[in-house]
N, C-alpha and C positions, 0 to 999 in steps of 0.2 A: 753602421755595417763591419766596421773592423771588431768593435766589442761584438760581434755574433761571431767573429770566426774564434772559435774554443779552443780553451788548450787540448780538448781533445781532437780536432782540427788540425792545429799544429804539430802535435806530437804525430799523426797518420802523414800527413804531408811530411815528417822527416823520415818517415818509416819507408813512405813511396819513393822518396829522391833516393834512398840509399839503396834502394831493391831495384830501382833504373840503372842508378851504373853498375848493377850486374847481372839484369835481366834485359836491358834493354841499351846496350852499349852502341848499337846504330842510330841512337835519338840525341848523339851527343851532339848540339848545337843546332838540333832540329826541334820545331815548334809543332806538334802535330795536333792537330783540333779539329780530326775528323771521326771522331769514334764511331758517330752515327752512319756513317758510309761503311767502314771497315776498322773495327777494333783491332789491335796492335798485337801478333804473338809475342810472346816471351822466349828467350833464347833458352830458358831451361825446359820448355815443352819441346822445343826440337831437338834438345841434346837428348833429355830421357826416351823421345819416340826413336830416333835415329838407332839408341843404345838398345832399344827394344827389336827394332828390325833387324839390327847387324848381328841378332844372337838368337833369333826367332827364324824358323820356317813355316811359313804360314800358305797356306793352298787354299786351294776355291773353297767356299765353304759347300758348296753341291757335290762335294764327295766324303767320303767316308776313311778316307787317311788320314793320320794322325796330325800332319799338318794342317789339312781340310777340318778337322774335329777341333783342331787348335784356333783355327779362324771361327768357326761357329760360337765356341767358348766367347771370345773376345767380343763379337757382335751382340750375343745378349747379355753378358756382363755390362756393356753400354748401354743396352736398352735401357736396364733396370737403374744404370749411372742416370741416365737422364730424366727416369722418373724419379728417383730421388731428388733430383734437384728441386722439381715441382713438388717435393712431400707427398708422393702418390706412390702408387704400385703398380703392378700389371694387372691386378684386379680393377683397378679404377679406369686408368687409361692404355691402349697400344700406340706404339712409337712405329709408323712406319717411315724407313729412311728415304730420304728425296733428292734431287736435284741441288736444291737451297729452298728458300721459303715460296719462291716463285711456282716453281715444280709443284710445292705441297698445295697451293692453291688451284693450279691447273687440274691437278691429279681431283682433288674435291670438284672443282667444277664439273668435271666429267663424270664422276661417281656420284653424286648428290642426286635423289631422287624424290623429284618433286611431286610425283603421284606415286603412293607406293603400289598401287595395280595395276601398272604398265610399266613395260621395261623400258631401258632407255632407247633402244630403237622405235618401238611404237611411240612412242615420246616425243620425238621428234617427227614422224610422220604424223601424229595429232596438228601440228602446227599447219600442216600444208593439206588435210582433208578436213578438220571439224573450226567452224567457224566460231570460236569460243566467246564471251565476253569478257571483257576486260575486270569484271567483278567476279568471275569462275576461276580466274587465273590464280596459279600458284605466284609466290611474290618472292624475286632479290630484291634487298634493301642495304644500300651500303652508307655510310656515314660520309658524307661527302670528303672530308679529310680524311682521304685514304691513298694508301700505295697506288700507282698506275698498276701492279698486278693483281690488286683486288678488284679494282672497277672493271678490270680484261673478262673478268667473271662475264659479264654484261653479255658479252657477244657468244657466250659461250650456250647460254640460259635462253636468249632470245630466240634460239631457233628451236625450243622447244615447247612453245605456247607457254613461255615463263613471262609475266611483267617484270619491272624491275623500273628504281628509282633511286633516287639521292635521299640523303634525308640531312639536316644540321644538326646539330645539339640540341638546339629548340625544341625541334621537330620529334626527337627522339625521348625527351622527357616530358612531351606533351604526348606524344602516344603510349607512354608506361604510367601516366597519370590516371589512368583508370582501371578500376577491379577487373580482371581477367573476363568475367562472366557479364559486365554491364558495357563493356568498352565498342563494343558494334553498334548498341544504342545511342552511344555519346556520340560517336562519328556518324551516325545515319546509316547505318548498314543494317539491310533489310536480310540481303540472302547469306546463310551460312554453308560454306563447304567444306566440314571437319575432317574429309579424307584427302587435303593435301598439306604437303611438306612446305614450308616456307624458309627461308634462310635469309639471317640478319649479319651482317660483317662490319666492323669498326676494329680499328687498332688499340691493342692498350694503350699506347706510347703515340702520337700523331712525328712523323721522321722530319717532318718542315719545323713544327715549332716547339717540342717536345712537351705538348700539353697532353696529360695524362687522364683518360676518358675513364668515369665510374665503373668500377668493374660489377658494381649492384645492377648494371643494364642485365647482366648475363641470367641471375634470376627474374628480375621481371619481363624478360622476352622471354625466354624458355616456357615453351607448352601453355604459354597464353594465345588463345585466341582472341584474333582482333587485331592485333598490333597491325600498324599500320594500314589500318582499314581492310585487310585480309585475314581471313578464318583460316583455319586448321593447326597443324603442329608448327612452332617457330623454332627453328633451331638457330643456335649463336657459333659464328667464327670469330675468333678472335686473332689477329695478324699481332705476335708478340714478337715480331723482329727488334723492332725499333727499342722497346721496354728493356729486352733483355742485354744489352750492351752493360747496363749495370745494377740490374735488378733481375730478380726472379719473382716468380707469382704461385703463390700456394692454391694449387688444385683441389685441396682437399678442400677448401674456405670457398674457393668460387669455382663453378663445375660448363665452361664451356664446352660446347659439343665437340668442337675441333679447334685444335691451334697449330699455326704454322710457323716456323722458325727457322732461321740459318746458324749453325754454329759459328762460324769467322764473326759473327755479331760479337758474340757472346767471348771466346779468348781469340780471333783472328784466325787461326787454321785450326782445321782445312776448309778451302774455299769453297769447294765444289762439292757439299753438304749440308742437306738440311732436313726436318721432319714434318712430317703432318702428325699431331698426334689425337686421336679420337678418342674418346669418351666409350667406355665400351657398351653401356643401356643404349649408344647412337649408334653404335655400329651398324643397323638393321637400314638406318637411311642410306644406306652404301651400297651401288651395284656396281659388277664389274663384268665388261663385255671382253676386252683383249685379254689376253694369257701369255705371260711370257714363262721363260726358262726358271723354274722352283717355285711357280704358284699356283701347280694342278697338282693332286693324287694321282690322275692317270688323265690320260688322254689318246685320240689314234689319229692317225694320217687318213684311213683310208674310210672313216666315217665321220659323222658330224658328231662328234663325243669327245668330252673333258668333265671332269669334277675339279674343281678347284679346292683349294684349300681349306680348313675349315680354322686355321689361325690368322686372325685378321691381318697381321703384320706380313705372314709369308704370302697373304692371298695377293697383297697390291706391291707387292715388292717385285715389279719384272726383271728377271736377270740376274747375272752376277751382284750381289752388294760391293761397294767400293770399300771392301774390308781393311786395308791398311788404312784409308780416310777414318773408316772408323776407330781405328786404333787411336789415332791423333785424336780422337774425342775424348777419349780417356785421360790421355795426357793432359790434352786443354783442360778439364776439368780439375786433376791435381796442381798443375802451375797455377791457376786462378788463385786459389787456397791459397797455394804456398806463396806467390807475392802479394797478395792484398792483407794477409793475414784473416781476413774478414770480408766477406761481401756486403753483408751490412754496412759496415762502417766506408766502404769503398763508396757504395751509393751514394751516402750521405756526405761524403768530403767531393766528389765529383758536383753532385748538386751544389752545393754550397761555392765551389768553384764556380759555373756557372751563374748562379745569385749575384755572386761580387760581380763580375764583368756587366751582368744586366743593371746592376744599378749602378756601375759607373757610366755605362754610356747612356743610361735615361739621365743620368745627372749634368753632364757634360755640356755644354753650352759655345758658342762661340762669342765676340765681344759686343757684338751686337743685339746678343739675348737669343741668338736663332738656335735651334738643336744640331747639334753635332747628328744624330741618327735617330731613324725612325725604326723600332722595334717592333716587330709582329708578333705579340703575346696577348690572349686573350686572360692566361694566369699571370699575375703578376707577382712568381717566386716567393708566396706564401705559403707553401707549403710543398713537399718532395709526395706528396697523395697526390697531388691536382699538377708536377710541372717536372717536368726529368731534366737532365742537364743537359739540357740544348738552348743557344743564345740564335735570335736570327732577326737580321736586321738589314737597312739600306743605310749609307753615307750620305749626306747631305753636305752640301758648300754653303759657305756664311752667306750665300745669298739667296737659301733655300731650296736651292736645285738639287737632283738627285747625281749624284755622281755614280757612274756606271759599275756593275759589282766586275766587272770585265779590268777596268783599271785596277780597283782595289786588289784584286787578287794577283793582277800581274807586281804591285809594288808589294804586296806582301810575299812574292816570291824573293824578294831583294834580302826579306828577314830570314829567312828558310823558315819560313809560316805556314801550313796546309790547312786549308780547312775548301770546304766546297760551295759553290754558288751555281744558281739556276732556279731551278724548281724540283727540283729532288725527287724527281717522278710521282711528284702529288699535284696534279694540277688544280685539284681541289681547294686545297688551303692555297694554293698559290691565288686563284681566282678571288677567294673571300678575303685575303689578304693585302694583296695589292689592288683589289678595288677593279680586277680585271671582269668586264663582259664577255662572252660566248662570242660577239660580233669581233672587239677588239681582238683575240687571241687568233680568229681565223684573218683577220687583216695582217696580223704580226707573221702569221704562218705566210700570207700572200707577198709581203713585205720580205719574205725572204730568213725571218727568224724560225727556226727549228730548235726542238731542245737537244741541248747539249752544247749548242754553239755560245760565241763570246757579242752577241747579238744584244747587249745589256739594257740599251733606253731605248724605246721608239717614242716620236712625238716628245720628249722629253720625261716619258712614263718608265720604270723599268720593266723590262718581263721576267725578272725573277728577285733573287736576294742574297744575301749572304748566310751562311750557316757555320757556327764554330757549336763545336759536340766534345762534352769531354769522358773521357772514359777509368778503367779501375787504375790505371796508370798514369792518369792526369797528375799535375803538380800545382803548387801555385806559382813557380819557376816560368810555367806555361802562361800564365794571364797575365804576369808581371811584361813574359814580351811581347804578348799581345797589344796590351794597352801602351806600351811603348811605342811599338808601329805604329796604332793609331795617332797618338798624339804626335810622333815625330812627323808622319804623312799626310795628317789634314787640320791639325787644329792650329789656327793661329794664334789663336790665347787660350793658351791652356790652365786649367784651373785641376792639377792633379797633385800639387806635392804631398797630399795626403798618401800616395802609393808608396813614397819611401820609407814613410814609418813604418811599412809592412815588412821591407826589406831584412831588419835582424830579427823580425819573428821567423820569416822562413827559410831563414838560413842563406839565402842569395847572397853570391859575391859579385853581382853587378854593379855598376855605381850608376844611379839615378839620375840622367840626364834631362830631364823632366824642366824646362826652364817656361817662365811667365810672360805675355805682352810682348811675344814676337811677332811681327808681320812680313811674311817671306812672299811677296809676290812685288813683282815691276810693274807700276799701271800705265798703261797701254799710252797716255799721252805722255810718257818719260822717255816714249820709244826714238831715238836717234834716226836721221834720216841722211842717206848718201846723197848727194847730188851726182855722183861721176856717172859716166858711162857705162850700162850694164854691159858686160861682157864675159866671155869664159875665162877661170883665171886657174882652173884646175882639172886636169883629166887622171882618173885610176882606175885601174881594171884589177880584176881578182883571179888568177889564173884557174885556181881550184877552188870551190866553193867553201866556204868559212874560213880558208887558211889567209895567210897575211897578202898585201895587194902592194903594188908600186904605183908611183906619178910618171906622166908620159908627157911629154912637151906636145905632141900629137897623137890621134889614135885612130887607126883604120873605123870607118862604119860600116858594119854587114848587116844582113837580114836577120839577126837577132841579138844584136846590139854590138857594141864595141867587139873588135874580131878579138878572140879570146878570150874575153870575159867569161869568167865561169864556165870552160869549155870542161873541166874537169871537176870529178866528184870524188868524193870517196865514201865506200860502201861497205856496211856488215854483210854477215850472214846471212841477215832476211834481206839481202839487196836494197834496205834503206839506207839513203846519206844519211851521214852522222853531221851534227854542226856544233857549232861552240856551244851551245844550250846543253849540250849532253857533253862535250868535251871541249873545254877552253882551250885545251893546249895548241889546238888546231891553228889558234892566233899567229903562234910561232914558228908554225911553218913557211917558212918561205921560198915560193915557186918564181921561176922567171925561165926566159926562154930566150932561145939565139936570135938573132936576127933573118936568120934564115928558115928559122922554125925547124931546125930538123932535132935540137933535144929541148926536154923539159927538164929544167933542174928542182930539186927539193933541198933544201936545206933547214936545218935544226941543231940547236946550240947543243955541243958535246958528241954530234953525230957524223960520221961520214956524208957527204952529199949523193944523194940518191939520181941518178942521169937514166931517163926515159928517152929513149931512141925513137921518136915520130916520122920516119921517114922509112922504115925499112916493114911497116907494115904487121910487127909480131903480136899485135894485139888480139884477142880475139873475141867474137862478136856475141853481144848477150843483151838480155832487158831485165833492167831493173827499176825499181821501184824510188823514187825522187828521195823523199821523205815523209818525215810524219807530221809535218805541219799544214800550213793550208794546202798546199799542193801533194798531198798524200795521195790524193787520188791519180795521178799523171804519173804515167809509165813513158821511161825513158829509154830508147835506144842507146845503147852505149857499148864500146868497146873496151875487155879488161888489158890493164896495161902490166900483165904480167905478173910473175913469182916474184921475182926480185925486188918491185916495186910493195907488192904485197907483204914480204917479209920486213922490208925496210919502217914500212907503217907499223907493222905489229909492234916491233923493238922499240919506235920510235914513241908510241902511245901507249904500250903495254897494254895492248887488247888484244885478241884472237880473231883471225877470221876476217881482215880487213883487206879492200881490195881499192884500187886506184881504177876508175873508170873515165873513159872520153867517151861524150857525146858525139855521134854520128852524122856525118851533114845531112842526110836524108830521115834524120829524127821528126816526127811531125808535133811536136809539143807547141804550144802556141799559147799568148796572151789570153787570160780569163776575164779582166776587167773591161769597163764599157767606158769608153771616151765619150765627148760630148756629143761624137758622130754617132749614135746607134747602129749607124748603117754599114759603115766602115768592117771589113774582113778582120779578124784577129791577126795578130802579127804572131811572126814566130819566136820562138822564145828559147833563150840558155838555159842553164841549169838557174837562174836567179828566181828568188821567190815568184816574184809577179809579174817584174815589170822589165822591160828592154834596156831602160836605162834610169838609174835613180839620180836626180839633181836635188842639192841643198844651196840655198842662200846663205854669202859670205853675212848678211846685216841678221839674219837669223841666228847664226851661230854667236854671234857679238851678243848678243841680246842674251842668250841663254847663259852664255860664260859670265853675263854682268848678275844673272839672276842665282847662278851657281854661287861667286863671291859672296853677293847679298846674303846668301844664308850662310854660309861660313861666319861672314864676317857678324852676323848679327843673334849666331850661336842656333843655327839653323839643324845642329848635327850634320854637318856637312863635312867630313875631316880634310886637314889640312894639304894632305898629299891629293886629294882628288880634287883641290882648284886646278885643272889641268888647263894645257895652251891650247890656245885654238888648232894647233898641229893635230893635238890626241885627241881631239873631240872630234875635228875629221874622220882622225883615223876609226874612230867608234862605230859612228854613223856608216862607213862604207859606202860612201858615192861613187857614181861614174863621174858626175860633170858636177863643178864647185863655181857658181856664178857669182859676180859683184853686183848684189843687187841695189836698188833706193833705200829699201824698208824692210822691218822684219816681214817676214810670211807673205809678203806681197807674192808668193810664188805659189802660193795656195791656189790664188785666183785666175791663174794665167788658163788660157784654152789650149792657147797655140803659138807657139812660138819659133824664131828663125834663129838658128846660132850657125855663125857662117852660111854656106851653102846649102844648109839641110833645115828642113821644118818638122817639127815634132808636135804630138799632140798631147794633153795632159789627160794622165788615164784613173787619176786619183790621187790622193795623198797616203804617203808612206805611213802606218801605223807600227811603233816603235812599241820592241819588246824589253825583256830583261839581256837580251844578248848586247847591248850597246852599255852594260854596265862592267864589262869585262875590258880590262886593259889590254890591246893589245901589244903593248913592249911585255907586258909580264905574265898574262893570261890570268890574273887574280880579279875576283870579282870585287864590287863596290857598291852601291845604294844611286852613287851620280853616273852620267847625268839624268837618269830615268825621275827622281825623285823632283828635280830641280824643272825638268821638263814638265810633268804633273801637274805642278806648283803653275807654270806659266801659261800651258794650255788648256789642261783638265781633259776630261771627257778621253778621247784615246789616245792620248799623248800623240799625236803624229809630228812627224818632223823629215819634210822633204816631199818632193812629188815624185812620180812614175810617170816616164815617158816611153812613147811609141813613135818612131820616125817614120814620116810619110816617105810614098814612093821609095822604100826598102830596097827596090831592086838596082838602084844605083849605087855604087859602092864610093867612096870617096872619103875625108879624112876633116877629121875637127881637130882643131888647132889650141890651144893657150894663146888668147889674144881676140881669138872672132868674136865678133861683135854679137851680141844677142838683142832682139827685137820681138816687141810681140805683133802677132799676126792676126789684123780681125778677120770675123769669119762674113763668109758670104750669105 
């Protein structure tokens, strides 16, 4: 494989590395591998765009003033630039600007005439009044491997007495294998309905796997009667959004009737602009009912009269175009050439990067011979004509079981690696590659899994996958960092010494830390057992959410948890609570409260203390959203703690528009977790994410510390300063209650427990994220303890349990030394 990385590859890689330092300074320390989701804009594009905006006066194109005339000229210049990118002119295709690719698809679905002699309104009426047979219906056929936005067209067409069906790649090859004149006979068709229009949609490149489908299908399908057992005219819709990330399509050679795209997929900015390209000879297939500003030659309000514009683009572009965003497209094309030097070379380079990763992932195995990954590809990277720069996969453990994509993504964030997980709005491909049945998908929905969530495994089977994708500014350094992450995080026995051989070629300065024959997991039979009586050995509260906490010897229990625990939060200008995930310096803010609860004091190194008067009622009431995490739907009634607090926070955290907010006593926020007793009413909740109390066990802590030390001693890529003390580890997990336990993770299985005079119910395990990798003393990020926790526990990397107190109407105290006992359920 290394020999296939040619001298031209390394030459272009060095060119891109140099360009990255100039035009993508923000990528320093970042490995961005989601170009199929959104490629990145260059600094030179923005610089030139802002220079243009700051020196130009541009008005609404629907006017005739000089500023408006200039805007009109820019719009038309960019239309021609878009067409030039596809090697055609306005004689061949029209460019209709839309909000994005999805908007272009929606516009086409609403405008395409399946029956040329019936207008769109009557076509809808036909479905209600005429009992048409299926064989006489026009058809919409879509490749099963299509974006959701393409599949959604069926909801529009089925109301117009149009049949629809999905097709596999083999189906399409079968449909197109017969000559047009004989196809209906070969498929057993007897009736012919020539006066209908049909639509076939497929992607130039799958956004799931990167497979590139034959553009020769266009010619085979267009104008042929009998495709997919339906007579009449056949038009082809080509979704080019994914393909255009690193390539272009020669529309002089291939002639799809319609092409849809989004410009941010090509050069990152603008994000709110796409286009529908319509072949001029296919314009008659489109009809439009609604008319907006700028789309008519004349109209009357007092009569049912209007005349649409003759020009196709102007007829379909309702209202004022986003002319400033269109200006950004001009600079996008300019910057693309400036950065890459050659789009053809950039395309080949991105493909080679993806092929290299595919080769490595498909060849890596654990010491027992089991593969590291399952890769989802029909094409095996034999040609850039059939495969784009996308690698799709799931990770397996050494037992052959799937590791959920959510934990892989969580670990990748420790390395500042960005990729996408899930089904990527392509359920057809997800069903095919993951062997998901319709019943399974529906059952997963019933189990609570919805698109975009982190429910990655159901009954041990993946609900989605991991996708990495390369773009015009990707380099071999991105590949190195990604493969190092996979090795350090998952491989127990590595076979990747060859990676270091390419370091010199790429000019990379990173030291190769790949080790071989490293086993980094403590076997359960080695776990120690503590015979001491279970007891409460620690109590902690955190006055301000995500800020520093402190230990207590006794704590008062309230209706929401420990009194004053997470009673305050810091919000931004949108009302959203900020946490250490976004602002690690929060851990350095140390709150305290006097014994009479009259003053809240916030301390921060190098700044004078902030004192907030809690007694005089100087706060203003308000309603604020809690955070963007799992509780982002919650609304919290709070009291603003004043301007002095806001100014102090802004100075300390160097961020504008921050406010300190106190949760009010009458706020109605409640827990959302279900306990073993589903009939219990939800408990009141503070500003904590999920539970009233978070409990961790001492033996679980000690086992995790042993795991971390073993990783370090065996070269498991743990820095020496990350071998932290038990106290430092406790600080990172931010518990309320620390219990001396008998054995590691026994607390996971407790249902009810009694601490002192109070009874608690277990509401579930606490799933950990990268926030535990932030040192509470310095605010610096590390990879531990999350990597060791994953190695120890796998799956969701849980640590600690969430508790709710029963009979929370009674107050009382918890004290260190209180006995802990398990309560048998009735």
